C-alpha positions in Angstrom: 36.6 -38.6 93.9 39.8 -40.0 95.3 43.0 -38.4 93.8 46.7 -38.8 93.8 49.7 -36.8 92.7 53.6 -37.2 92.6 56.9 -36.2 91.6 60.4 -37.4 91.2 63.5 -35.6 90.7 65.7 -38.1 89.0 68.9 -35.6 89.5 68.8 -36.3 93.0 67.7 -32.9 94.1 65.0 -32.6 96.7 61.4 -31.9 95.4 60.6 -28.2 95.8 57.8 -28.2 98.4 56.4 -24.8 97.8 56.0 -25.7 94.2 54.4 -29.4 95.0 52.1 -27.8 97.5 50.8 -25.4 94.8 49.9 -28.3 92.6 48.4 -30.3 95.6 45.8 -27.3 95.8 44.3 -28.2 92.4 44.3 -31.9 93.3 40.7 -31.7 94.9 37.9 -29.3 94.7 36.7 -27.0 97.4 35.0 -28.9 100.2 37.1 -32.2 99.5 39.1 -33.8 102.4 42.4 -32.2 103.0 45.3 -34.0 101.0 47.7 -36.0 102.7 51.3 -35.3 101.8 54.6 -37.5 102.2 58.0 -36.0 101.2 60.8 -38.3 100.6 63.8 -36.0 99.6 63.7 -36.3 95.9 60.2 -37.9 95.7 57.1 -36.2 97.2 53.3 -38.1 97.3 50.3 -36.6 97.7 46.7 -38.1 98.0 43.0 -37.1 98.7 40.7 -39.9 99.8 36.9 -39.9 99.3 35.5 -43.2 100.6 33.1 -45.0 98.7 32.7 -48.9 99.4 32.0 -50.0 103.1 35.5 -51.8 103.6 37.7 -48.6 102.7 36.0 -46.0 104.8 38.6 -44.2 106.7 41.5 -45.9 105.2 44.8 -44.4 103.7 45.6 -44.6 100.1 49.2 -44.9 100.7 51.3 -47.7 101.6 54.9 -48.3 102.3 57.2 -51.5 102.9 60.5 -52.7 101.8 61.5 -49.3 100.1 58.5 -49.2 98.1 55.7 -46.6 98.3 52.4 -47.1 96.8 49.5 -44.4 96.0 46.2 -45.5 94.9 43.0 -44.4 93.5 41.1 -47.7 93.8 37.9 -49.4 94.8 38.4 -53.1 95.1 35.4 -55.1 94.2 36.9 -58.5 95.3 38.8 -57.8 98.0 38.2 -61.1 99.8 39.6 -62.8 96.6 42.9 -60.8 97.0 43.2 -61.6 100.6 42.9 -65.3 99.8 45.3 -65.0 97.0 47.8 -63.5 99.5 46.9 -66.1 102.0 46.4 -63.6 104.9 45.2 -64.9 108.2 41.8 -63.4 108.8 43.3 -60.9 111.4 45.9 -59.7 109.0 43.4 -59.1 106.3 40.9 -57.3 108.6 43.9 -54.8 109.7 45.2 -54.0 106.3 43.9 -51.4 104.1 43.3 -51.6 100.3 46.4 -49.9 99.6 48.4 -52.3 101.9 46.8 -55.3 100.2 47.9 -54.0 96.7 51.5 -53.3 97.8 51.6 -56.8 99.1 50.5 -58.2 96.0 53.0 -56.1 94.2 55.6 -57.6 96.4 54.3 -61.1 95.5 53.7 -60.8 91.9 55.3 -57.4 90.5 53.9 -56.4 87.3 51.5 -59.2 87.0 49.9 -58.0 90.4 46.9 -56.3 88.4 45.6 -59.6 87.2 44.7 -60.5 90.8 43.0 -57.1 91.5 39.3 -57.0 90.7 37.8 -53.2 90.5 38.6 -49.8 89.2 42.3 -48.7 90.0 45.2 -46.3 89.3 48.4 -47.0 91.3 51.6 -45.6 91.2 54.4 -47.5 92.9 57.9 -45.8 93.8 60.5 -48.4 94.1 63.5 -46.6 95.9 66.0 -49.1 95.3 66.3 -49.3 91.4 64.6 -45.8 91.4 62.0 -46.6 89.3 58.3 -45.4 89.2 55.5 -47.8 88.1 52.2 -46.7 86.8 49.4 -49.0 86.6 46.1 -48.6 85.1 42.9 -51.0 85.4 41.9 -52.9 82.4 39.6 -50.1 80.7 41.0 -47.3 82.2 38.1 -46.5 84.9 40.4 -44.3 86.9 42.7 -41.9 84.9 46.1 -41.7 85.6 48.6 -38.9 83.7 52.3 -38.4 83.7 54.9 -36.2 81.9 58.8 -35.7 82.0 60.1 -32.3 82.1 63.6 -32.3 81.8 64.9 -34.5 84.6 61.6 -34.2 86.7 58.8 -36.8 86.4 55.5 -35.8 87.7 52.2 -37.9 87.4 48.6 -37.5 88.9 45.0 -38.7 88.5 44.2 -35.0 87.6 45.5 -32.9 84.7 44.6 -29.8 86.9 47.4 -30.9 89.4 50.0 -31.2 86.8 49.7 -28.2 85.3 49.5 -26.4 88.5 53.1 -26.8 89.1 54.4 -23.2 89.0 57.9 -24.2 88.0 56.8 -26.3 85.0 55.8 -24.8 81.7 53.3 -26.4 79.2 52.0 -25.8 75.9 49.3 -27.2 73.4 50.0 -30.1 71.3 49.3 -29.0 67.8 48.8 -32.7 66.3 46.2 -33.3 68.8 44.3 -30.1 67.7 44.7 -31.4 64.1 43.4 -34.8 65.2 40.2 -33.3 66.9 39.5 -31.1 64.2 39.4 -34.2 61.8 36.8 -36.0 63.9 35.8 -34.5 67.3 34.4 -37.7 68.2 37.2 -39.9 67.4 39.3 -40.9 70.7 42.6 -38.9 70.9 46.0 -40.8 71.5 47.2 -38.4 73.9 46.3 -35.1 75.9 45.8 -31.5 74.5 49.1 -30.8 76.4 52.4 -31.4 74.7 54.5 -33.8 77.1 51.3 -35.1 79.1 50.2 -38.4 78.6 47.8 -41.0 80.1 48.4 -44.4 81.2 47.0 -47.1 78.8 44.3 -49.2 80.0 45.7 -52.5 81.3 49.1 -51.4 81.2 52.0 -51.2 83.6 54.4 -48.6 82.7 57.8 -48.4 84.1 59.8 -45.0 84.0 63.3 -44.5 85.5 65.9 -41.9 84.7 66.4 -42.9 81.0 63.9 -45.8 80.8 60.3 -46.0 79.7 58.9 -49.4 79.5 55.2 -50.6 78.7 53.8 -53.9 79.8 50.3 -54.9 78.9 49.0 -56.9 81.5 45.5 -57.3 80.3 44.8 -58.1 76.6 41.5 -58.9 75.4 43.1 -61.1 72.4 44.7 -63.3 74.8 41.4 -64.6 76.3 40.9 -68.3 74.9 37.6 -69.1 73.7 36.0 -72.0 75.7 33.0 -74.3 75.8 30.2 -72.6 77.9 28.4 -75.9 78.6 25.2 -75.3 77.0 23.1 -72.3 76.3 21.3 -72.5 79.5 24.4 -72.8 81.7 25.9 -69.9 79.7 22.8 -67.7 80.7 23.2 -68.7 84.1 26.9 -67.7 84.5 26.2 -64.6 82.5 23.3 -63.6 85.1 25.6 -64.4 88.2 28.5 -62.2 86.9 26.3 -59.3 86.1 24.3 -59.2 89.1 27.8 -59.6 91.4 29.1 -56.6 89.3 26.3 -54.4 90.1 26.2 -55.8 93.7 29.7 -54.8 94.2 29.1 -51.0 92.9 26.4 -50.4 95.3 28.2 -51.8 98.5 28.4 -48.3 99.9 26.5 -46.5 102.6 26.3 -43.1 100.6 23.2 -42.5 98.2 23.5 -44.1 95.0 22.0 -43.1 91.4 21.9 -44.6 88.2 21.7 -43.5 84.5 18.3 -44.8 83.0 17.0 -44.8 79.3 14.8 -47.3 77.5 18.0 -49.4 76.2 19.2 -52.6 77.7 22.4 -51.7 79.4 20.8 -48.8 81.7 17.7 -51.0 82.4 19.6 -53.9 83.2 22.1 -52.1 85.5 19.1 -49.9 87.3 16.8 -52.6 87.7 19.5 -54.9 89.4 20.6 -52.1 91.5 17.3 -51.1 92.6 16.6 -54.9 93.7 20.0 -55.0 96.0 19.4 -51.5 97.6 16.0 -52.6 98.4 17.2 -55.3 100.5 18.5 -52.6 103.1 15.5 -50.6 102.7 17.2 -48.1 100.3 16.0 -46.4 97.1 17.8 -45.5 93.9 18.0 -42.1 92.1 17.6 -42.3 88.4 18.8 -39.8 85.5 17.4 -39.7 82.2 18.8 -37.1 79.6 15.4 -37.1 78.0 13.2 -33.9 78.8 10.1 -34.6 81.0 6.8 -35.0 79.3 5.1 -31.7 78.9 3.1 -29.3 76.6 6.8 -28.6 75.2 7.8 -32.0 74.7 4.7 -33.9 74.5 4.4 -37.8 74.4 5.9 -39.4 71.0 4.0 -42.7 71.3 4.7 -46.2 72.1 8.4 -46.0 70.9 9.0 -43.0 73.5 11.6 -44.3 76.0 9.8 -42.1 78.6 6.9 -44.5 78.9 9.4 -47.3 79.8 10.9 -45.1 82.3 7.8 -44.2 84.0 6.9 -48.1 84.1 9.9 -49.0 85.5 10.0 -46.2 87.9 6.5 -47.0 89.1 7.3 -50.8 89.5 10.8 -50.4 91.2 9.9 -47.2 93.3 12.4 -45.1 91.4 12.8 -41.4 91.8 13.8 -40.2 88.2 15.1 -37.0 86.8 14.7 -35.7 83.6 17.1 -33.2 81.6 16.5 -29.9 80.7 19.5 -28.8 78.8 19.0 -25.3 76.8 21.1 -24.1 74.0 22.7 -21.4 76.3 23.8 -24.7 78.5 25.6 -26.1 75.1 27.1 -22.6 74.4 28.8 -22.5 77.9 30.1 -25.9 77.4 31.7 -25.3 74.0 33.7 -22.5 75.5 34.9 -24.8 78.7 38.3 -26.0 79.3 38.5 -29.5 77.4 42.4 -29.5 77.7 41.8 -30.1 81.5 38.6 -31.8 81.4 38.8 -33.8 78.5 37.2 -33.8 74.9 34.1 -36.0 75.6 31.0 -34.0 74.4 28.1 -35.7 76.3 27.5 -32.3 78.3 23.8 -33.2 79.5 25.6 -35.3 82.2 26.7 -31.9 83.8 23.3 -31.3 84.8 22.8 -34.9 86.3 26.3 -34.1 88.4 24.6 -30.7 89.5 21.5 -32.6 90.8 23.5 -35.5 92.4 25.8 -33.0 94.5 22.7 -31.4 95.8 21.4 -34.7 97.1 24.7 -35.7 98.3 25.0 -38.8 96.0 28.4 -40.4 96.1 28.0 -42.9 93.5 26.4 -42.9 90.2 26.1 -46.2 88.0 26.2 -46.3 84.2 25.6 -48.7 81.6 28.3 -47.4 79.6 30.6 -50.2 78.2 27.9 -52.4 77.6 27.6 -51.9 74.1 31.4 -53.2 73.6 30.4 -56.8 74.9 27.3 -57.4 77.1 24.8 -56.2 74.6 27.0 -56.0 71.3 25.0 -56.3 68.2 27.1 -58.9 66.2 28.6 -56.6 63.5 30.4 -58.9 61.4 28.4 -61.8 62.5 26.8 -62.5 58.8 30.1 -62.2 57.4 31.7 -64.4 60.1 29.0 -67.1 59.3 29.4 -67.2 55.5 33.3 -67.3 55.6 33.1 -70.3 58.0 30.4 -72.0 56.1 27.7 -72.1 58.6 25.2 -71.4 55.8 21.6 -72.6 57.4 22.5 -70.2 60.6 23.4 -67.6 58.3 20.4 -67.6 56.1 18.2 -67.4 59.5 20.4 -64.4 60.4 19.9 -63.0 57.2 16.2 -63.3 57.0 15.9 -61.7 60.5 18.0 -58.8 59.7 16.1 -58.3 56.3 12.9 -58.2 58.4 11.6 -61.0 55.9 12.3 -62.5 52.5 11.8 -59.5 50.2 14.4 -60.0 47.7 15.6 -56.4 47.7 16.0 -56.1 51.4 17.8 -59.5 51.4 20.5 -58.8 48.8 21.0 -55.1 50.5 21.8 -57.0 53.8 23.7 -59.7 52.2 25.8 -57.1 50.5 26.6 -54.8 53.4 26.8 -57.3 56.2 27.8 -60.7 54.6 29.9 -60.1 51.3 31.4 -56.6 51.7 33.2 -57.1 55.2 35.0 -60.3 53.5 36.3 -58.3 50.7 40.2 -57.3 51.0 40.2 -54.7 53.5 40.9 -51.6 51.1 37.5 -52.6 49.5 36.0 -53.5 52.6 36.9 -50.0 54.2 35.3 -48.5 51.1 32.0 -49.7 52.2 32.5 -49.4 55.8 29.5 -48.0 57.7 32.1 -46.0 59.9 33.5 -43.8 57.3 34.6 -40.2 58.2 31.5 -38.1 58.2 33.3 -34.7 58.5 33.9 -33.9 55.1 35.1 -30.3 56.1 37.1 -31.6 59.0 35.8 -28.9 61.3 37.3 -26.2 59.1 40.9 -27.3 59.6 43.6 -24.6 58.3 45.7 -25.8 55.3 48.7 -24.8 57.4 47.8 -27.1 60.1 46.7 -30.1 57.8 49.8 -29.8 55.9 52.2 -29.6 59.3 50.4 -32.8 60.2 49.5 -34.4 57.3 50.3 -38.1 58.6 48.1 -37.4 61.7 45.4 -36.1 59.5 45.2 -39.2 57.2 45.4 -41.5 60.3 42.7 -39.5 62.0 40.6 -39.5 58.8 40.6 -43.3 58.2 37.4 -45.4 58.6 36.9 -48.0 61.1 36.4 -51.3 59.4 33.6 -53.6 60.3 35.6 -56.7 59.7 34.2 -60.2 59.2 34.5 -61.7 62.8 32.1 -60.1 65.4 34.3 -61.2 68.3 37.3 -59.6 66.5 35.0 -56.5 66.1 34.4 -56.5 69.8 37.9 -56.5 70.6 38.9 -53.8 68.3 35.8 -51.4 70.0 37.1 -52.0 73.4 40.7 -51.2 72.3 39.5 -48.2 70.3 40.1 -45.8 73.2 36.5 -44.2 73.4 35.8 -45.7 76.9 38.7 -44.5 78.9 38.2 -41.0 76.9 34.8 -40.7 78.4 35.9 -42.1 81.9 38.8 -39.5 82.0 36.2 -36.7 81.0 33.4 -37.8 83.5 36.1 -38.4 86.3 37.1 -34.6 86.0 33.6 -33.4 85.8 32.5 -35.6 88.9 35.6 -34.5 91.0 33.8 -31.1 91.3 30.5 -32.6 92.6 32.6 -35.3 94.9 30.9 -38.2 92.6 32.3 -41.6 91.7 30.9 -43.3 88.4 31.1 -47.0 88.5 30.6 -49.1 85.2 29.1 -52.6 86.3 29.1 -53.8 82.5 33.0 -53.5 82.3 33.7 -55.7 85.3 36.8 -57.7 84.1 35.4 -60.9 85.1 32.2 -60.1 83.1 34.4 -59.1 80.1 36.6 -62.3 80.2 33.6 -64.4 80.5 31.9 -63.0 77.8 35.1 -62.6 75.4 35.6 -66.5 76.1 32.2 -67.5 74.2 31.8 -68.7 70.9 30.0 -66.2 68.4 26.9 -68.5 68.3 26.5 -68.4 72.0 26.6 -64.5 71.8 24.2 -63.9 69.0 22.4 -66.9 68.4 20.4 -66.5 64.8 20.8 -62.8 64.9 18.4 -61.7 67.5 18.6 -58.3 69.1 21.0 -58.7 71.9 20.7 -62.5 71.9 22.5 -63.4 75.1 21.5 -60.7 77.7 17.9 -60.6 76.7 17.5 -64.3 77.3 19.6 -64.3 80.4 17.4 -61.5 82.0 14.3 -61.7 80.2 12.4 -61.3 83.6 14.0 -57.7 83.8 12.6 -56.5 80.6 8.9 -57.0 81.0 8.2 -53.7 80.1 10.1 -53.9 76.8 13.1 -52.0 75.5 13.4 -49.0 73.5 16.9 -49.0 71.3 15.8 -45.4 69.9 15.4 -42.4 72.0 13.4 -40.1 70.0 12.3 -37.4 72.8 16.3 -37.1 73.6 17.2 -36.9 70.2 14.4 -34.1 69.3 15.7 -32.3 72.5 19.3 -32.4 71.3 18.3 -31.2 67.9 16.5 -28.3 69.5 19.2 -27.2 71.7 21.9 -27.5 69.1 19.8 -25.1 66.9 19.4 -22.8 69.9 23.2 -22.6 70.4 23.7 -22.1 66.6 21.2 -19.1 66.9 23.6 -17.8 69.9 26.7 -18.0 68.2 24.9 -16.3 65.1 24.1 -13.6 67.4 27.4 -13.2 68.8 29.3 -12.9 65.5 26.6 -10.5 64.0 27.0 -8.4 67.3 30.7 -8.4 67.3 30.8 -10.4 70.7 32.6 -13.2 69.0 35.9 -12.9 66.9 37.1 -15.5 65.1 40.7 -15.3 64.5 42.6 -17.2 61.8 44.4 -19.6 63.6 44.3 -23.6 63.5 40.8 -23.4 61.5 39.6 -21.3 58.4 38.0 -18.6 60.4 36.1 -17.2 57.1 34.5 -20.5 56.3 33.5 -20.9 59.9 32.0 -17.7 60.2 29.9 -18.3 57.0 28.4 -21.5 58.3 27.6 -19.8 61.6 25.6 -17.4 59.7 23.8 -19.8 57.9 22.0 -21.1 60.8 18.9 -23.1 59.7 15.2 -23.0 61.0 15.0 -26.9 61.4 17.7 -29.6 62.1 17.8 -32.2 59.8 20.7 -34.8 59.5 22.9 -32.6 57.1 22.4 -29.5 59.5 23.2 -31.7 62.5 26.1 -32.7 60.9 27.0 -29.1 60.0 26.4 -28.1 63.5 29.0 -30.6 64.9 31.7 -29.4 62.1 30.9 -26.0 63.7 31.1 -27.4 67.4 34.3 -29.1 66.8 36.0 -25.6 65.5 34.4 -23.8 68.0 36.0 -25.7 71.1 39.4 -25.2 69.4 38.5 -21.4 68.9 38.2 -21.3 72.8 41.1 -23.2 73.2 43.4 -21.1 71.1 41.9 -18.1 72.7 42.7 -19.4 76.4 46.6 -20.0 75.2 47.5 -17.8 72.6 50.6 -15.7 73.4 49.4 -12.6 75.3 50.8 -9.9 72.9 48.4 -11.4 69.9 
């Protein structure tokens, strides 16, 4: 949990030190290292450094040279590569901090310098000559970086809490973002809930001057050219080497390390590789599953229960696993939490993970998040692509595999949905999209809010097309925004526990290799997670469980418990739903209709209650005092 903060006064006035120090108090949680501060007249810079990797311990996040000042919230995963690219002598390289290396790269390559940096980073470079601020975000948005203009003032930070803590700046909630959230709480938002506060886009360098705002995309997954992998065996060998290196870099720390673990491919792969790497130093890995432990309350569910796989891996690799224990009252507290400060991600089971991690002084938590987008992509659009490009023998093999045999009805169903419909003109293809909007009630959005932001409502309600090219689907999925949104939220949560999340499967070297492969190398004849399962077959000896029935059952249970809590609050008068951005009477009726069980229809109904209730609490926190 490193963090940065800065302010620029473009009218030439000095930064108000008292106001800036007030914002600094929100930059880091209690117990974190004291922030550093650099006042440069009309520019102020602050940083909090929490060391992670072995090479960065005790080094500053700030560097200055030639009238330029760099602040970094960064972890370099190929420092040696950057040193070599800069042509530094061994003594120079050893003496330089990570921030100094990145500033040297900026001097050498300017806005293209991020292409030379491998790792997770958010950078701010103040160039005092032309008086411009450059904000740089890594390729997927692992480290958040927010900014805002308020009059002639420009503020930026890796923490929203620090921005809204400036006592001389006022902030309000962006009503359009409220409307978008109500349309679909699971869809990534294009901006923050605060009007005027923006986040720097992934793979972007943003240049901000007194009258200038210019965006430069230094990483575009669509620009990656397809290449010959040199045969399937060579492809698998390269993939294995890249994933292994991505994990090795992220456990290069002297602090305790933990990892998420389920029965799925991504977390299994990351966890087992990390355990092997740590074992070389005689160290162990703490693991976290959101599923509840096996008990009389949550009995074993048979061979498909992922907890069986977790237990087998834990025994084989000497893993210490913590299982989840989330209840309805935990979800109720989460619903009332400040998502305008933390972000809208809804995977609240992770808060229990962080609480345990802090008690064990874990510094790094590894996650397989991001694997679905590339490494273990399921090949949506692959059958349509094979048909469109005339690869009929392979298309037939894929069709039979996905239909689980040659039964005519199943074959025709798969052929239509996965082969023919995606190849129709886009308006028709969207009609059959498997990603159609599921929130018919739009989380009880009010007619007035819908009317005032009709364009945003239409945009937020549009279905996501599957398309007829699996590589294009992968790229659109990477660009969708959900990766960065969860990473920003988890970073805000983790800051309070002084924990850093690392995502090996989003390593840029790995993504560029995968996106450069032909579709047939990735998906073969339609086998489940074809390339990854072949390259790491020895790590999946206990099998894989793509489903998590125990976790899903537990989620349904604590959602029903939360629904009952809301109903009790409403009927006892403890919950007052004022008409605001949502239709309060309709929401109240839905809450009172709490069911005895949670089938798919009730889970969907609760999702709409959940979305509206989060907005209810947002409204209550920010409504005018006289209302």
